[in-house]
N, C-alpha and C positions, 0 to 999 in steps of 0.2 A: 193914536194910541200905539205904543211900541209893541213890536211883535215879541211874543214870548215862546219859549220852548223848554220843556223839561226832559232831561235825559238822566237816567239812573243806571249806573254801571258799578259793579264791584269786582275787585281782583284780589286774589290771595294765592300765595304759594309758599310752601315750606322749603327752606334751603338748608344745606348741610355741608360739612367739611370733615374729611378724614385725613389724618397725617401720621407719618411714621418718621421719628427722629432717631438718629444714631450718631454718637460721639466716639469715634475710635480713639481720640486723645482729648485732653482737656482743652486744647486750642482749636478743635475742629468739630464742625457739625455738618452732617449729611442728612438731607431730608427728602421726602416725597409726599405729595398730597394730591387729593382729588376733592374738588369743591364745586358747588353749584352757585350760580348767581342769578338774580332775578331783578327785572325792571318792570314796574307796574304798567298796566295799560292806562288809557285815559281818553280824553276828548281833545280835539284840536281847538286850542284857545283862539285861533285866528279864523275859525270857521264862520261862514256867513250864509250857508245854505244847507239843504239836506245832503248835497253832494260832499261838502267839506266837513260836515259835523258828524259823520259816521264815526263811532268809537273805534279805537284801535286796541288790540289785545296786548298782553304782556309779552316780553321777550325774555329768553333764558340763555344761560351759558353753562357749559360743563368744562371745567378747567383742570388740566393735568399739569403738575409742576414738579420738577426735580431741582434741588438746590444744594449748594456747597458753600460753607462759610468757614474761613480759617484765619487765624492769627499766625504770622510768620516773624521770625527773627533772622534778619540778613546779616549774621555775624555782628561786627561792630559798626556796620554801615548804617543800618536803619531797621526800624520795625515796620511791619506791613500787615494790613488786613484786606482780604479779598472776599467778595460776595459774588456768587454766580447763580443765576436762576434761568432755567430753560422751561418753557411752557408751551402748551398746545390747548387751544380753546375751540370748542364746538359751539357755535353761536346760532341760535334758532329764533325764528319769527322776528327778525330785526326790524325795528321801527324806522321807517324812512320818511323824511319830509319831502313831498313831491310838489313841484310847481307845474301847473298845467291848466288846461281849458275845461271848464264845466260844460259837459255835453248838453245840458238842458238850457243853459243861458248863454253859452259861448263866451262867458267872462273868465278872466284869468283868476285862479284861486290857488291857495296853498293848503295842502292837506297831508295827513299822516296815515300811512298804511303799514301793515306788517308784510314786509316785502320779500325777505330772503333768508337763506341759510348760508353760513360762512364758516371757514376754518382759519384760525389765526395762530400762527406759530411765532415764537419770539425768543430772544436771548437778552437778558440784562446782566451786565457785568460792571462792577465798580471796584476800585482799589484805592486804599488810603495808605500813603507812605509818610513816615515820620523820620527823616534823617536825624533830627535832633528834637528836643522837647519844644523848641521854639518854632520849628518849621513843619508844616503839614502840607502835603500835596495830595490832591484828590482827583481821580480820573474816573469817568463813567462812559459806557457805551451801550446803546440799545439797538437791536435789529428786530424789525417787525415785518412779517410776511403775511399779509391779509388777502384772502381769496374767497370770493363767493363760490359756493358749491351749487346753489340753486337760486335763481331769481328770474321769474317770468313776469315781465313788466309791460303794461300797456303803454305803447309809445308810437306816436305822440299821445299824450293824455287825451282821453275822450274819443280816440280814433277807432277803438275796438281792435286795433292791431297789437297782438301780443308778441313781444320780442324776448329772446333768451339773453338776459343780461349777466349770465354767470361769469363772463370774462371781463366785466366792467371793473375799473379800479375803485378802491376805496378812496374817497375824497379827503384831502387835508391830512392824510396819514403818511408820515415820513418813514421810509424804509430804514434809513440810518439816521441816528442822532448821537451826539456826544456832548459831554460837559467836562470842564476842567477847572480847577481852582487851586490857588496857592495862598496860604495864610502864614504870616510871619509875625511872631511876637518879639518886640524889641527887647534887648537885654538891659532893662532899666532897674534901678533900685526899687524895692517894693514901696518905699515911701512916696515915690512919684506916681505909682499906679501901674496898670497894665495897658500897654499900647500895642495894638495889633493892626497889621495892614493885610488886606485881602483883595485879590483880583480873581475874577472868574469869567468864563466864556461858555456860551451855549451855542451849538451848531446843529442844524438839521439840513438834510438834502432836500431836493425839490419834491413837490407834491402835485397832485392833480386837483383841479377845482370843479370838474364836471364829469360825472360817470357815464354820460352819453356821447362824449365827443367822438368816440370811435365810429359812430354812425353818421356823422355829419358829411363825410365825403360822398355819401349816397343820396344826400338831400337835394342835389341839383343847384347848390349855391354857386355864385361866381367864385373864381379862384381867389380874388382879392378878399371877398367876405369870408371865405373858408379859412384862408391863412390868418386873417385877423381874429376870427373866432377861436381857432385852435391855439393861437398864441396867448389868448386871454385865459386859457385853462391851465397854463403852466405857472405854478407858484415857485419862484426861484429859491434856491438854497440861500441860507443866511447865517450870520454869526452875530451874537450880541455880547458885548463886553461890559462887565460891571466892576466897580471898584468901591471899597469901603474902608474907613478908618474908625476904630473903636478905641476909646480911652476910658478904661474902667477904674473907678476909685480915684478920681482926679486928685492928685497931691494928698492922698490918704483920706479924702473926704467921702461922702456918700453920694457924690455926683458921678454920673457916667455921661460921656459925650460921644457922639458919633456923627460922621459925615459920609455921604455916599454920592456916587454918580452912576446911574444906570443907563445902559445903551450909550456908553461913552463915545463911540464912533458915530452916533446919530444915524444908525443904520435904518433904512426904510425897508420894512419887512411885513409880509402879509400873514395874518393869522386866521382869516376866514373871509366870508363874503357870499354873494349871490351871483352865480354865473348862469345866465339864461339867454344866451344869444340865439338858441334854437326856438324859444317860445316868445320872448319879448324883444330880442334883438340888441340886448345890452348886457353888461356885466359890471358888478360893483365889488369892491374889496374892502376889508377892514384891516387897518394897519395896526401894528403893535405900537406901544408908547415910544415917543421920541426920546432924545437925551433928556434925562431928568436929574436934577440936583436936589439934595436935601440934607438936613441936619436935625439932630434931636438931642435933648437934654433929659436925663432921668435922675430922679432923686429917690434913694431907697431909705425908707423909714426904719 
């Protein structure tokens, strides 16, 4: 007979947002806001024991944001739109997925705990430039500075040894990222339809895959194993190029055609994974999609 266990937990939290908008001109908006966010608690879906089935509580965030949006006219050269947002988040009771040893059975398990408090500051900026009605250039940049303010973690799991992890890095969070795109509509007669060409690129700098790597030099590993483990924690920066062609209203009909190639350079890049050389002696990564081609046909009734 299968083992059964019933667990009943409930979570609720009211969230709110207050904002002040000001438009000094018809083409400009300045705003400030304060808002709360909420992520419900729950149960570890991968739990297999009393150790890993302990419920975890909700997490909350308080977000302060200042922003500026403006339309510009650069003489006879181009029109431009800019958006700027600066934010600061106070992040509490962060839910962390931990992989470690069950002290009761000495088996390896994955569980979720409310681990930490953090402060996240960031800047988002994007600009849209239209030199002509046929050409649009879009650029965007994001900067994120994420720091734990408090995180006392049992490490290794099940050891009873509590370590201050407040200086640990956020995993898989890029400090710098940027996107750029160019869209050009061909100067064709309206009877042919509208044909546009678009190219875009996304780039992010390197990230960390394990938040405990700073402790490994004290673990007594051989230099070869230490070097290999530390190297596995670095997720290298990457850039992904995408291209697309759209033909709307083909020859005056109700048909639209499109073709695209994503990751045109066939870049091998890591989007996530499980990095556990300290507990299991190995690491695994998840790669983003390789070069992908596609086409579509759409008919509008």
